[in-house]
mmCIF file as gemmi writes it, N, C-alpha and C atoms, coordinates in Angstrom:
data_model
loop_
_atom_site.group_PDB
_atom_site.id
_atom_site.type_symbol
_atom_site.label_atom_id
_atom_site.label_alt_id
_atom_site.label_comp_id
_atom_site.label_asym_id
_atom_site.label_entity_id
_atom_site.label_seq_id
_atom_site.pdbx_PDB_ins_code
_atom_site.Cartn_x
_atom_site.Cartn_y
_atom_site.Cartn_z
_atom_site.occupancy
_atom_site.B_iso_or_equiv
_atom_site.pdbx_formal_charge
_atom_site.auth_seq_id
_atom_site.auth_asym_id
_atom_site.pdbx_PDB_model_num
ATOM 1 N N . MET Axp A 1 ? 15.846 -9.245 23.615 1 0 ? 1 A 1
ATOM 2 C CA . MET Axp A 1 ? 15.216 -10.541 23.646 1 0 ? 1 A 1
ATOM 3 C C . MET Axp A 1 ? 14.933 -10.97 22.202 1 0 ? 1 A 1
ATOM 4 N N . THR Axp A 2 ? 15.35 -12.177 21.866 1 0 ? 2 A 1
ATOM 5 C CA . THR Axp A 2 ? 15.126 -12.661 20.507 1 0 ? 2 A 1
ATOM 6 C C . THR Axp A 2 ? 13.671 -13.088 20.338 1 0 ? 2 A 1
ATOM 7 N N . ARG Axp A 3 ? 13.312 -13.312 19.113 1 0 ? 3 A 1
ATOM 8 C CA . ARG Axp A 3 ? 11.93 -13.707 18.811 1 0 ? 3 A 1
ATOM 9 C C . ARG Axp A 3 ? 11.603 -15.068 19.444 1 0 ? 3 A 1
ATOM 10 N N . ALA Axp A 4 ? 12.589 -15.974 19.427 1 0 ? 4 A 1
ATOM 11 C CA . ALA Axp A 4 ? 12.366 -17.296 20.023 1 0 ? 4 A 1
ATOM 12 C C . ALA Axp A 4 ? 12.155 -17.18 21.53 1 0 ? 4 A 1
ATOM 13 N N . GLN Axp A 5 ? 12.959 -16.367 22.196 1 0 ? 5 A 1
ATOM 14 C CA . GLN Axp A 5 ? 12.803 -16.179 23.632 1 0 ? 5 A 1
ATOM 15 C C . GLN Axp A 5 ? 11.447 -15.563 23.955 1 0 ? 5 A 1
ATOM 16 N N . GLN Axp A 6 ? 11.034 -14.616 23.148 1 0 ? 6 A 1
ATOM 17 C CA . GLN Axp A 6 ? 9.747 -13.973 23.365 1 0 ? 6 A 1
ATOM 18 C C . GLN Axp A 6 ? 8.606 -14.981 23.19 1 0 ? 6 A 1
ATOM 19 N N . THR Axp A 7 ? 8.686 -15.816 22.162 1 0 ? 7 A 1
ATOM 20 C CA . THR Axp A 7 ? 7.649 -16.82 21.909 1 0 ? 7 A 1
ATOM 21 C C . THR Axp A 7 ? 7.603 -17.837 23.039 1 0 ? 7 A 1
ATOM 22 N N . ILE Axp A 8 ? 8.771 -18.284 23.49 1 0 ? 8 A 1
ATOM 23 C CA . ILE Axp A 8 ? 8.816 -19.247 24.588 1 0 ? 8 A 1
ATOM 24 C C . ILE Axp A 8 ? 8.268 -18.622 25.866 1 0 ? 8 A 1
ATOM 25 N N . SER Axp A 9 ? 8.6 -17.372 26.117 1 0 ? 9 A 1
ATOM 26 C CA . SER Axp A 9 ? 8.101 -16.694 27.323 1 0 ? 9 A 1
ATOM 27 C C . SER Axp A 9 ? 6.585 -16.586 27.312 1 0 ? 9 A 1
ATOM 28 N N . ILE Axp A 10 ? 6.031 -16.198 26.186 1 0 ? 10 A 1
ATOM 29 C CA . ILE Axp A 10 ? 4.566 -16.075 26.081 1 0 ? 10 A 1
ATOM 30 C C . ILE Axp A 10 ? 3.913 -17.451 26.216 1 0 ? 10 A 1
ATOM 31 N N . GLY Axp A 11 ? 4.506 -18.459 25.594 1 0 ? 11 A 1
ATOM 32 C CA . GLY Axp A 11 ? 3.963 -19.813 25.7 1 0 ? 11 A 1
ATOM 33 C C . GLY Axp A 11 ? 3.973 -20.332 27.125 1 0 ? 11 A 1
ATOM 34 N N . LEU Axp A 12 ? 5.069 -20.086 27.841 1 0 ? 12 A 1
ATOM 35 C CA . LEU Axp A 12 ? 5.135 -20.51 29.244 1 0 ? 12 A 1
ATOM 36 C C . LEU Axp A 12 ? 4.136 -19.75 30.109 1 0 ? 12 A 1
ATOM 37 N N . LEU Axp A 13 ? 3.953 -18.47 29.828 1 0 ? 13 A 1
ATOM 38 C CA . LEU Axp A 13 ? 2.98 -17.687 30.584 1 0 ? 13 A 1
ATOM 39 C C . LEU Axp A 13 ? 1.564 -18.221 30.381 1 0 ? 13 A 1
ATOM 40 N N . VAL Axp A 14 ? 1.203 -18.484 29.143 1 0 ? 14 A 1
ATOM 41 C CA . VAL Axp A 14 ? -0.141 -19.003 28.846 1 0 ? 14 A 1
ATOM 42 C C . VAL Axp A 14 ? -0.316 -20.39 29.455 1 0 ? 14 A 1
ATOM 43 N N . ALA Axp A 15 ? 0.716 -21.237 29.344 1 0 ? 15 A 1
ATOM 44 C CA . ALA Axp A 15 ? 0.629 -22.576 29.922 1 0 ? 15 A 1
ATOM 45 C C . ALA Axp A 15 ? 0.501 -22.514 31.443 1 0 ? 15 A 1
ATOM 46 N N . SER Axp A 16 ? 1.206 -21.591 32.062 1 0 ? 16 A 1
ATOM 47 C CA . SER Axp A 16 ? 1.122 -21.453 33.518 1 0 ? 16 A 1
ATOM 48 C C . SER Axp A 16 ? -0.266 -21.002 33.956 1 0 ? 16 A 1
ATOM 49 N N . VAL Axp A 17 ? -0.806 -20.016 33.257 1 0 ? 17 A 1
ATOM 50 C CA . VAL Axp A 17 ? -2.152 -19.538 33.599 1 0 ? 17 A 1
ATOM 51 C C . VAL Axp A 17 ? -3.169 -20.654 33.398 1 0 ? 17 A 1
ATOM 52 N N . TYR Axp A 18 ? -3.042 -21.418 32.318 1 0 ? 18 A 1
ATOM 53 C CA . TYR Axp A 18 ? -3.98 -22.517 32.082 1 0 ? 18 A 1
ATOM 54 C C . TYR Axp A 18 ? -3.852 -23.58 33.169 1 0 ? 18 A 1
ATOM 55 N N . LEU Axp A 19 ? -2.618 -23.908 33.55 1 0 ? 19 A 1
ATOM 56 C CA . LEU Axp A 19 ? -2.409 -24.927 34.57 1 0 ? 19 A 1
ATOM 57 C C . LEU Axp A 19 ? -2.998 -24.491 35.918 1 0 ? 19 A 1
ATOM 58 N N . VAL Axp A 20 ? -2.827 -23.235 36.258 1 0 ? 20 A 1
ATOM 59 C CA . VAL Axp A 20 ? -3.4 -22.708 37.501 1 0 ? 20 A 1
ATOM 60 C C . VAL Axp A 20 ? -4.924 -22.817 37.458 1 0 ? 20 A 1
ATOM 61 N N . CYS Axp A 21 ? -5.514 -22.485 36.318 1 0 ? 21 A 1
ATOM 62 C CA . CYS Axp A 21 ? -6.974 -22.585 36.194 1 0 ? 21 A 1
ATOM 63 C C . CYS Axp A 21 ? -7.424 -24.042 36.209 1 0 ? 21 A 1
ATOM 64 N N . PHE Axp A 22 ? -6.684 -24.916 35.524 1 0 ? 22 A 1
ATOM 65 C CA . PHE Axp A 22 ? -7.061 -26.322 35.421 1 0 ? 22 A 1
ATOM 66 C C . PHE Axp A 22 ? -6.976 -27.029 36.77 1 0 ? 22 A 1
ATOM 67 N N . LEU Axp A 23 ? -5.972 -26.686 37.564 1 0 ? 23 A 1
ATOM 68 C CA . LEU Axp A 23 ? -5.806 -27.317 38.872 1 0 ? 23 A 1
ATOM 69 C C . LEU Axp A 23 ? -6.743 -26.743 39.926 1 0 ? 23 A 1
ATOM 70 N N . GLY Axp A 24 ? -7.453 -25.687 39.591 1 0 ? 24 A 1
ATOM 71 C CA . GLY Axp A 24 ? -8.434 -25.119 40.502 1 0 ? 24 A 1
ATOM 72 C C . GLY Axp A 24 ? -7.836 -24.205 41.548 1 0 ? 24 A 1
ATOM 73 N N . LEU Axp A 25 ? -6.633 -23.698 41.31 1 0 ? 25 A 1
ATOM 74 C CA . LEU Axp A 25 ? -6.015 -22.791 42.271 1 0 ? 25 A 1
ATOM 75 C C . LEU Axp A 25 ? -6.699 -21.432 42.266 1 0 ? 25 A 1
ATOM 76 N N . ILE Axp A 26 ? -7.315 -21.086 41.159 1 0 ? 26 A 1
ATOM 77 C CA . ILE Axp A 26 ? -8.151 -19.894 41.082 1 0 ? 26 A 1
ATOM 78 C C . ILE Axp A 26 ? -9.596 -20.393 41.094 1 0 ? 26 A 1
ATOM 79 N N . PRO Axp A 27 ? -10.392 -19.98 42.066 1 0 ? 27 A 1
ATOM 80 C CA . PRO Axp A 27 ? -11.754 -20.525 42.14 1 0 ? 27 A 1
ATOM 81 C C . PRO Axp A 27 ? -12.655 -19.973 41.026 1 0 ? 27 A 1
ATOM 82 N N . PHE Axp A 28 ? -13.29 -20.899 40.331 1 0 ? 28 A 1
ATOM 83 C CA . PHE Axp A 28 ? -14.283 -20.574 39.319 1 0 ? 28 A 1
ATOM 84 C C . PHE Axp A 28 ? -15.561 -21.313 39.679 1 0 ? 28 A 1
ATOM 85 N N . PRO Axp A 29 ? -16.679 -20.892 39.129 1 0 ? 29 A 1
ATOM 86 C CA . PRO Axp A 29 ? -17.901 -21.687 39.331 1 0 ? 29 A 1
ATOM 87 C C . PRO Axp A 29 ? -17.697 -23.106 38.784 1 0 ? 29 A 1
ATOM 88 N N . SER Axp A 30 ? -18.382 -24.054 39.375 1 0 ? 30 A 1
ATOM 89 C CA . SER Axp A 30 ? -18.144 -25.461 39.025 1 0 ? 30 A 1
ATOM 90 C C . SER Axp A 30 ? -18.432 -25.759 37.557 1 0 ? 30 A 1
ATOM 91 N N . LYS Axp A 31 ? -19.412 -25.093 36.982 1 0 ? 31 A 1
ATOM 92 C CA . LYS Axp A 31 ? -19.72 -25.341 35.567 1 0 ? 31 A 1
ATOM 93 C C . LYS Axp A 31 ? -18.551 -24.934 34.677 1 0 ? 31 A 1
ATOM 94 N N . ILE Axp A 32 ? -17.948 -23.781 34.965 1 0 ? 32 A 1
ATOM 95 C CA . ILE Axp A 32 ? -16.783 -23.328 34.189 1 0 ? 32 A 1
ATOM 96 C C . ILE Axp A 32 ? -15.604 -24.252 34.436 1 0 ? 32 A 1
ATOM 97 N N . GLN Axp A 33 ? -15.379 -24.615 35.703 1 0 ? 33 A 1
ATOM 98 C CA . GLN Axp A 33 ? -14.238 -25.458 36.064 1 0 ? 33 A 1
ATOM 99 C C . GLN Axp A 33 ? -14.346 -26.845 35.439 1 0 ? 33 A 1
ATOM 100 N N . ASP Axp A 34 ? -15.534 -27.397 35.373 1 0 ? 34 A 1
ATOM 101 C CA . ASP Axp A 34 ? -15.703 -28.772 34.908 1 0 ? 34 A 1
ATOM 102 C C . ASP Axp A 34 ? -15.944 -28.892 33.405 1 0 ? 34 A 1
ATOM 103 N N . GLU Axp A 35 ? -16.57 -27.864 32.798 1 0 ? 35 A 1
ATOM 104 C CA . GLU Axp A 35 ? -16.951 -27.99 31.398 1 0 ? 35 A 1
ATOM 105 C C . GLU Axp A 35 ? -16.147 -27.119 30.437 1 0 ? 35 A 1
ATOM 106 N N . LEU Axp A 36 ? -15.697 -25.971 30.874 1 0 ? 36 A 1
ATOM 107 C CA . LEU Axp A 36 ? -15.041 -25.037 29.954 1 0 ? 36 A 1
ATOM 108 C C . LEU Axp A 36 ? -13.521 -25.154 29.972 1 0 ? 36 A 1
ATOM 109 N N . ILE Axp A 37 ? -12.94 -25.121 31.125 1 0 ? 37 A 1
ATOM 110 C CA . ILE Axp A 37 ? -11.472 -25.089 31.223 1 0 ? 37 A 1
ATOM 111 C C . ILE Axp A 37 ? -10.803 -26.326 30.623 1 0 ? 37 A 1
ATOM 112 N N . PRO Axp A 38 ? -11.332 -27.547 30.796 1 0 ? 38 A 1
ATOM 113 C CA . PRO Axp A 38 ? -10.655 -28.709 30.194 1 0 ? 38 A 1
ATOM 114 C C . PRO Axp A 38 ? -10.594 -28.689 28.672 1 0 ? 38 A 1
ATOM 115 N N . VAL Axp A 39 ? -11.519 -27.999 28.01 1 0 ? 39 A 1
ATOM 116 C CA . VAL Axp A 39 ? -11.53 -28.002 26.546 1 0 ? 39 A 1
ATOM 117 C C . VAL Axp A 39 ? -10.875 -26.76 25.943 1 0 ? 39 A 1
ATOM 118 N N . LEU Axp A 40 ? -10.352 -25.861 26.758 1 0 ? 40 A 1
ATOM 119 C CA . LEU Axp A 40 ? -9.731 -24.643 26.227 1 0 ? 40 A 1
ATOM 120 C C . LEU Axp A 40 ? -8.566 -24.91 25.273 1 0 ? 40 A 1
ATOM 121 N N . PRO Axp A 41 ? -7.667 -25.875 25.554 1 0 ? 41 A 1
ATOM 122 C CA . PRO Axp A 41 ? -6.575 -26.106 24.587 1 0 ? 41 A 1
ATOM 123 C C . PRO Axp A 41 ? -7.087 -26.536 23.213 1 0 ? 41 A 1
ATOM 124 N N . PHE Axp A 42 ? -8.097 -27.399 23.176 1 0 ? 42 A 1
ATOM 125 C CA . PHE Axp A 42 ? -8.656 -27.839 21.896 1 0 ? 42 A 1
ATOM 126 C C . PHE Axp A 42 ? -9.321 -26.669 21.168 1 0 ? 42 A 1
ATOM 127 N N . TRP Axp A 43 ? -10.027 -25.849 21.913 1 0 ? 43 A 1
ATOM 128 C CA . TRP Axp A 43 ? -10.659 -24.676 21.338 1 0 ? 43 A 1
ATOM 129 C C . TRP Axp A 43 ? -9.603 -23.735 20.757 1 0 ? 43 A 1
ATOM 130 N N . ALA Axp A 44 ? -8.497 -23.564 21.469 1 0 ? 44 A 1
ATOM 131 C CA . ALA Axp A 44 ? -7.427 -22.685 20.993 1 0 ? 44 A 1
ATOM 132 C C . ALA Axp A 44 ? -6.804 -23.228 19.708 1 0 ? 44 A 1
ATOM 133 N N . ILE Axp A 45 ? -6.583 -24.529 19.633 1 0 ? 45 A 1
ATOM 134 C CA . ILE Axp A 45 ? -6 -25.125 18.428 1 0 ? 45 A 1
ATOM 135 C C . ILE Axp A 45 ? -6.946 -24.979 17.244 1 0 ? 45 A 1
ATOM 136 N N . VAL Axp A 46 ? -8.225 -25.243 17.45 1 0 ? 46 A 1
ATOM 137 C CA . VAL Axp A 46 ? -9.204 -25.118 16.365 1 0 ? 46 A 1
ATOM 138 C C . VAL Axp A 46 ? -9.319 -23.666 15.915 1 0 ? 46 A 1
ATOM 139 N N . SER Axp A 47 ? -9.329 -22.736 16.865 1 0 ? 47 A 1
ATOM 140 C CA . SER Axp A 47 ? -9.416 -21.314 16.512 1 0 ? 47 A 1
ATOM 141 C C . SER Axp A 47 ? -8.182 -20.856 15.743 1 0 ? 47 A 1
ATOM 142 N N . PHE Axp A 48 ? -7.018 -21.3 16.176 1 0 ? 48 A 1
ATOM 143 C CA . PHE Axp A 48 ? -5.784 -20.939 15.487 1 0 ? 48 A 1
ATOM 144 C C . PHE Axp A 48 ? -5.779 -21.506 14.067 1 0 ? 48 A 1
ATOM 145 N N . GLY Axp A 49 ? -6.238 -22.737 13.893 1 0 ? 49 A 1
ATOM 146 C CA . GLY Axp A 49 ? -6.327 -23.334 12.567 1 0 ? 49 A 1
ATOM 147 C C . GLY Axp A 49 ? -7.301 -22.58 11.671 1 0 ? 49 A 1
ATOM 148 N N . ALA Axp A 50 ? -8.435 -22.163 12.227 1 0 ? 50 A 1
ATOM 149 C CA . ALA Axp A 50 ? -9.402 -21.397 11.442 1 0 ? 50 A 1
ATOM 150 C C . ALA Axp A 50 ? -8.816 -20.053 11.035 1 0 ? 50 A 1
ATOM 151 N N . TYR Axp A 51 ? -8.086 -19.424 11.953 1 0 ? 51 A 1
ATOM 152 C CA . TYR Axp A 51 ? -7.432 -18.152 11.634 1 0 ? 51 A 1
ATOM 153 C C . TYR Axp A 51 ? -6.421 -18.33 10.497 1 0 ? 51 A 1
ATOM 154 N N . LEU Axp A 52 ? -5.615 -19.389 10.56 1 0 ? 52 A 1
ATOM 155 C CA . LEU Axp A 52 ? -4.628 -19.615 9.506 1 0 ? 52 A 1
ATOM 156 C C . LEU Axp A 52 ? -5.291 -19.908 8.162 1 0 ? 52 A 1
ATOM 157 N N . LEU Axp A 53 ? -6.383 -20.669 8.187 1 0 ? 53 A 1
ATOM 158 C CA . LEU Axp A 53 ? -7.11 -20.923 6.934 1 0 ? 53 A 1
ATOM 159 C C . LEU Axp A 53 ? -7.696 -19.64 6.369 1 0 ? 53 A 1
ATOM 160 N N . PHE Axp A 54 ? -8.202 -18.777 7.234 1 0 ? 54 A 1
ATOM 161 C CA . PHE Axp A 54 ? -8.724 -17.491 6.783 1 0 ? 54 A 1
ATOM 162 C C . PHE Axp A 54 ? -7.616 -16.657 6.147 1 0 ? 54 A 1
ATOM 163 N N . LYS Axp A 55 ? -6.447 -16.609 6.806 1 0 ? 55 A 1
ATOM 164 C CA . LYS Axp A 55 ? -5.325 -15.833 6.264 1 0 ? 55 A 1
ATOM 165 C C . LYS Axp A 55 ? -4.883 -16.385 4.909 1 0 ? 55 A 1
ATOM 166 N N . LEU Axp A 56 ? -4.857 -17.706 4.778 1 0 ? 56 A 1
ATOM 167 C CA . LEU Axp A 56 ? -4.479 -18.316 3.513 1 0 ? 56 A 1
ATOM 168 C C . LEU Axp A 56 ? -5.494 -17.984 2.432 1 0 ? 56 A 1
ATOM 169 N N . GLY Axp A 57 ? -6.772 -18.123 2.745 1 0 ? 57 A 1
ATOM 170 C CA . GLY Axp A 57 ? -7.816 -17.803 1.768 1 0 ? 57 A 1
ATOM 171 C C . GLY Axp A 57 ? -7.799 -16.339 1.377 1 0 ? 57 A 1
ATOM 172 N N . TRP Axp A 58 ? -7.587 -15.458 2.338 1 0 ? 58 A 1
ATOM 173 C CA . TRP Axp A 58 ? -7.519 -14.026 2.058 1 0 ? 58 A 1
ATOM 174 C C . TRP Axp A 58 ? -6.354 -13.717 1.127 1 0 ? 58 A 1
ATOM 175 N N . GLY Axp A 59 ? -5.21 -14.355 1.395 1 0 ? 59 A 1
ATOM 176 C CA . GLY Axp A 59 ? -4.036 -14.142 0.547 1 0 ? 59 A 1
ATOM 177 C C . GLY Axp A 59 ? -4.256 -14.636 -0.88 1 0 ? 59 A 1
ATOM 178 N N . VAL Axp A 60 ? -4.938 -15.77 -1.025 1 0 ? 60 A 1
ATOM 179 C CA . VAL Axp A 60 ? -5.218 -16.295 -2.358 1 0 ? 60 A 1
ATOM 180 C C . VAL Axp A 60 ? -6.248 -15.419 -3.067 1 0 ? 60 A 1
ATOM 181 N N . LEU Axp A 61 ? -7.243 -14.95 -2.325 1 0 ? 61 A 1
ATOM 182 C CA . LEU Axp A 61 ? -8.303 -14.139 -2.925 1 0 ? 61 A 1
ATOM 183 C C . LEU Axp A 61 ? -7.762 -12.813 -3.447 1 0 ? 61 A 1
ATOM 184 N N . PHE Axp A 62 ? -6.885 -12.188 -2.694 1 0 ? 62 A 1
ATOM 185 C CA . PHE Axp A 62 ? -6.367 -10.877 -3.074 1 0 ? 62 A 1
ATOM 186 C C . PHE Axp A 62 ? -4.892 -10.943 -3.46 1 0 ? 62 A 1
ATOM 187 N N . PHE Axp A 63 ? -4.521 -12.014 -4.169 1 0 ? 63 A 1
ATOM 188 C CA . PHE Axp A 63 ? -3.148 -12.176 -4.623 1 0 ? 63 A 1
ATOM 189 C C . PHE Axp A 63 ? -2.817 -11.074 -5.625 1 0 ? 63 A 1
ATOM 190 N N . ASN Axp A 64 ? -1.733 -10.37 -5.356 1 0 ? 64 A 1
ATOM 191 C CA . ASN Axp A 64 ? -1.358 -9.253 -6.22 1 0 ? 64 A 1
ATOM 192 C C . ASN Axp A 64 ? -0.438 -9.735 -7.334 1 0 ? 64 A 1
ATOM 193 N N . ASP Axp A 65 ? -0.83 -9.447 -8.546 1 0 ? 65 A 1
ATOM 194 C CA . ASP Axp A 65 ? 0.024 -9.711 -9.69 1 0 ? 65 A 1
ATOM 195 C C . ASP Axp A 65 ? 0.875 -8.46 -9.888 1 0 ? 65 A 1
ATOM 196 N N . VAL Axp A 66 ? 2.175 -8.634 -9.858 1 0 ? 66 A 1
ATOM 197 C CA . VAL Axp A 66 ? 3.077 -7.481 -9.873 1 0 ? 66 A 1
ATOM 198 C C . VAL Axp A 66 ? 3.883 -7.509 -11.172 1 0 ? 66 A 1
ATOM 199 N N . PRO Axp A 67 ? 3.436 -6.782 -12.2 1 0 ? 67 A 1
ATOM 200 C CA . PRO Axp A 67 ? 4.16 -6.792 -13.468 1 0 ? 67 A 1
ATOM 201 C C . PRO Axp A 67 ? 5.546 -6.158 -13.361 1 0 ? 67 A 1
ATOM 202 N N . GLU Axp A 68 ? 5.715 -5.193 -12.459 1 0 ? 68 A 1
ATOM 203 C CA . GLU Axp A 68 ? 7.028 -4.555 -12.322 1 0 ? 68 A 1
ATOM 204 C C . GLU Axp A 68 ? 8.057 -5.557 -11.816 1 0 ? 68 A 1
ATOM 205 N N . ALA Axp A 69 ? 7.664 -6.391 -10.88 1 0 ? 69 A 1
ATOM 206 C CA . ALA Axp A 69 ? 8.576 -7.403 -10.356 1 0 ? 69 A 1
ATOM 207 C C . ALA Axp A 69 ? 8.923 -8.418 -11.433 1 0 ? 69 A 1
ATOM 208 N N . HIS Axp A 70 ? 7.962 -8.754 -12.292 1 0 ? 70 A 1
ATOM 209 C CA . HIS Axp A 70 ? 8.224 -9.685 -13.388 1 0 ? 70 A 1
ATOM 210 C C . HIS Axp A 70 ? 9.246 -9.095 -14.352 1 0 ? 70 A 1
ATOM 211 N N . LYS Axp A 71 ? 9.081 -7.834 -14.686 1 0 ? 71 A 1
ATOM 212 C CA . LYS Axp A 71 ? 10.033 -7.176 -15.594 1 0 ? 71 A 1
ATOM 213 C C . LYS Axp A 71 ? 11.425 -7.127 -14.983 1 0 ? 71 A 1
ATOM 214 N N . GLU Axp A 72 ? 11.5 -6.799 -13.691 1 0 ? 72 A 1
ATOM 215 C CA . GLU Axp A 72 ? 12.792 -6.733 -13.012 1 0 ? 72 A 1
ATOM 216 C C . GLU Axp A 72 ? 13.458 -8.102 -12.971 1 0 ? 72 A 1
ATOM 217 N N . LEU Axp A 73 ? 12.672 -9.138 -12.71 1 0 ? 73 A 1
ATOM 218 C CA . LEU Axp A 73 ? 13.208 -10.492 -12.674 1 0 ? 73 A 1
ATOM 219 C C . LEU Axp A 73 ? 13.708 -10.918 -14.051 1 0 ? 73 A 1
ATOM 220 N N . MET Axp A 74 ? 12.976 -10.583 -15.093 1 0 ? 74 A 1
ATOM 221 C CA . MET Axp A 74 ? 13.413 -10.937 -16.448 1 0 ? 74 A 1
ATOM 222 C C . MET Axp A 74 ? 14.704 -10.21 -16.81 1 0 ? 74 A 1
ATOM 223 N N . LEU Axp A 75 ? 14.856 -8.945 -16.402 1 0 ? 75 A 1
ATOM 224 C CA . LEU Axp A 75 ? 16.103 -8.215 -16.641 1 0 ? 75 A 1
ATOM 225 C C . LEU Axp A 75 ? 17.269 -8.864 -15.902 1 0 ? 75 A 1
ATOM 226 N N . GLN Axp A 76 ? 17.045 -9.309 -14.693 1 0 ? 76 A 1
ATOM 227 C CA . GLN Axp A 76 ? 18.103 -9.968 -13.944 1 0 ? 76 A 1
ATOM 228 C C . GLN Axp A 76 ? 18.489 -11.296 -14.57 1 0 ? 76 A 1
ATOM 229 N N . ILE Axp A 77 ? 17.511 -12.021 -15.097 1 0 ? 77 A 1
ATOM 230 C CA . ILE Axp A 77 ? 17.802 -13.288 -15.786 1 0 ? 77 A 1
ATOM 231 C C . ILE Axp A 77 ? 18.626 -13.019 -17.035 1 0 ? 77 A 1
ATOM 232 N N . ASP Axp A 78 ? 18.261 -12 -17.814 1 0 ? 78 A 1
ATOM 233 C CA . ASP Axp A 78 ? 19.037 -11.654 -19.008 1 0 ? 78 A 1
ATOM 234 C C . ASP Axp A 78 ? 20.458 -11.245 -18.648 1 0 ? 78 A 1
ATOM 235 N N . GLN Axp A 79 ? 20.6 -10.47 -17.578 1 0 ? 79 A 1
ATOM 236 C CA . GLN Axp A 79 ? 21.921 -10.043 -17.134 1 0 ? 79 A 1
ATOM 237 C C . GLN Axp A 79 ? 22.757 -11.255 -16.718 1 0 ? 79 A 1
ATOM 238 N N . ALA Axp A 80 ? 22.158 -12.181 -16.002 1 0 ? 80 A 1
ATOM 239 C CA . ALA Axp A 80 ? 22.879 -13.381 -15.577 1 0 ? 80 A 1
ATOM 240 C C . ALA Axp A 80 ? 23.29 -14.217 -16.775 1 0 ? 80 A 1
ATOM 241 N N . ARG Axp A 81 ? 22.42 -14.326 -17.776 1 0 ? 81 A 1
ATOM 242 C CA . ARG Axp A 81 ? 22.772 -15.08 -18.985 1 0 ? 81 A 1
ATOM 243 C C . ARG Axp A 81 ? 23.96 -14.441 -19.702 1 0 ? 81 A 1
ATOM 244 N N . LYS Axp A 82 ? 23.957 -13.114 -19.798 1 0 ? 82 A 1
ATOM 245 C CA . LYS Axp A 82 ? 25.066 -12.419 -20.45 1 0 ? 82 A 1
ATOM 246 C C . LYS Axp A 82 ? 26.374 -12.639 -19.696 1 0 ? 82 A 1
ATOM 247 N N . GLU Axp A 83 ? 26.324 -12.543 -18.368 1 0 ? 83 A 1
ATOM 248 C CA . GLU Axp A 83 ? 27.53 -12.742 -17.567 1 0 ? 83 A 1
ATOM 249 C C . GLU Axp A 83 ? 28.053 -14.168 -17.684 1 0 ? 83 A 1
ATOM 250 N N . LEU Axp A 84 ? 27.144 -15.136 -17.674 1 0 ? 84 A 1
ATOM 251 C CA . LEU Axp A 84 ? 27.572 -16.531 -17.798 1 0 ? 84 A 1
ATOM 252 C C . LEU Axp A 84 ? 28.111 -16.826 -19.189 1 0 ? 84 A 1
ATOM 253 N N . THR Axp A 85 ? 27.503 -16.255 -20.22 1 0 ? 85 A 1
ATOM 254 C CA . THR Axp A 85 ? 27.991 -16.432 -21.585 1 0 ? 85 A 1
ATOM 255 C C . THR Axp A 85 ? 29.373 -15.814 -21.734 1 0 ? 85 A 1
ATOM 256 N N . ALA Axp A 86 ? 29.608 -14.658 -21.109 1 0 ? 86 A 1
ATOM 257 C CA . ALA Axp A 86 ? 30.924 -14.023 -21.163 1 0 ? 86 A 1
ATOM 258 C C . ALA Axp A 86 ? 31.985 -14.877 -20.47 1 0 ? 86 A 1
ATOM 259 N N . LYS Axp A 87 ? 31.595 -15.671 -19.5 1 0 ? 87 A 1
ATOM 260 C CA . LYS Axp A 87 ? 32.541 -16.533 -18.789 1 0 ? 87 A 1
ATOM 261 C C . LYS Axp A 87 ? 32.678 -17.912 -19.448 1 0 ? 87 A 1
ATOM 262 N N . GLY Axp A 88 ? 31.983 -18.137 -20.554 1 0 ? 88 A 1
ATOM 263 C CA . GLY Axp A 88 ? 32.108 -19.376 -21.312 1 0 ? 88 A 1
ATOM 264 C C . GLY Axp A 88 ? 31.141 -20.46 -20.932 1 0 ? 88 A 1
ATOM 265 N N . VAL Axp A 89 ? 30.098 -20.139 -20.181 1 0 ? 89 A 1
ATOM 266 C CA . VAL Axp A 89 ? 29.1 -21.136 -19.796 1 0 ? 89 A 1
ATOM 267 C C . VAL Axp A 89 ? 27.997 -21.123 -20.836 1 0 ? 89 A 1
ATOM 268 N N . ASP Axp A 90 ? 27.639 -22.346 -21.3 1 0 ? 90 A 1
ATOM 269 C CA . ASP Axp A 90 ? 26.583 -22.445 -22.318 1 0 ? 90 A 1
ATOM 270 C C . ASP Axp A 90 ? 25.219 -22.338 -21.634 1 0 ? 90 A 1
ATOM 271 N N . VAL Axp A 91 ? 24.467 -21.295 -21.999 1 0 ? 91 A 1
ATOM 272 C CA . VAL Axp A 91 ? 23.152 -21.058 -21.413 1 0 ? 91 A 1
ATOM 273 C C . VAL Axp A 91 ? 22.142 -21.024 -22.565 1 0 ? 91 A 1
ATOM 274 N N . ASP Axp A 92 ? 21.052 -21.766 -22.384 1 0 ? 92 A 1
ATOM 275 C CA . ASP Axp A 92 ? 20.014 -21.786 -23.438 1 0 ? 92 A 1
ATOM 276 C C . ASP Axp A 92 ? 19.146 -20.585 -23.358 1 0 ? 92 A 1
């Protein structure tokens, strides 16, 4: 199963469970049925957005500076310049 198929399957499962709850096919107390279930999609979107903002902030806070990768990249740039110069391409 590909990642897209898996994501679609999970999405359809969650949507089906929500629809069953929203239509009242599973009996819940009236307070839950009338006040909680209708706002669950909005709550899920807000929670997902907060999670993504947290992940972004965490990544920025603990951003790793990798000097080894910088050195490797500079060596590759020098190698590319040498190869292009050998082939007659003017590189600054």
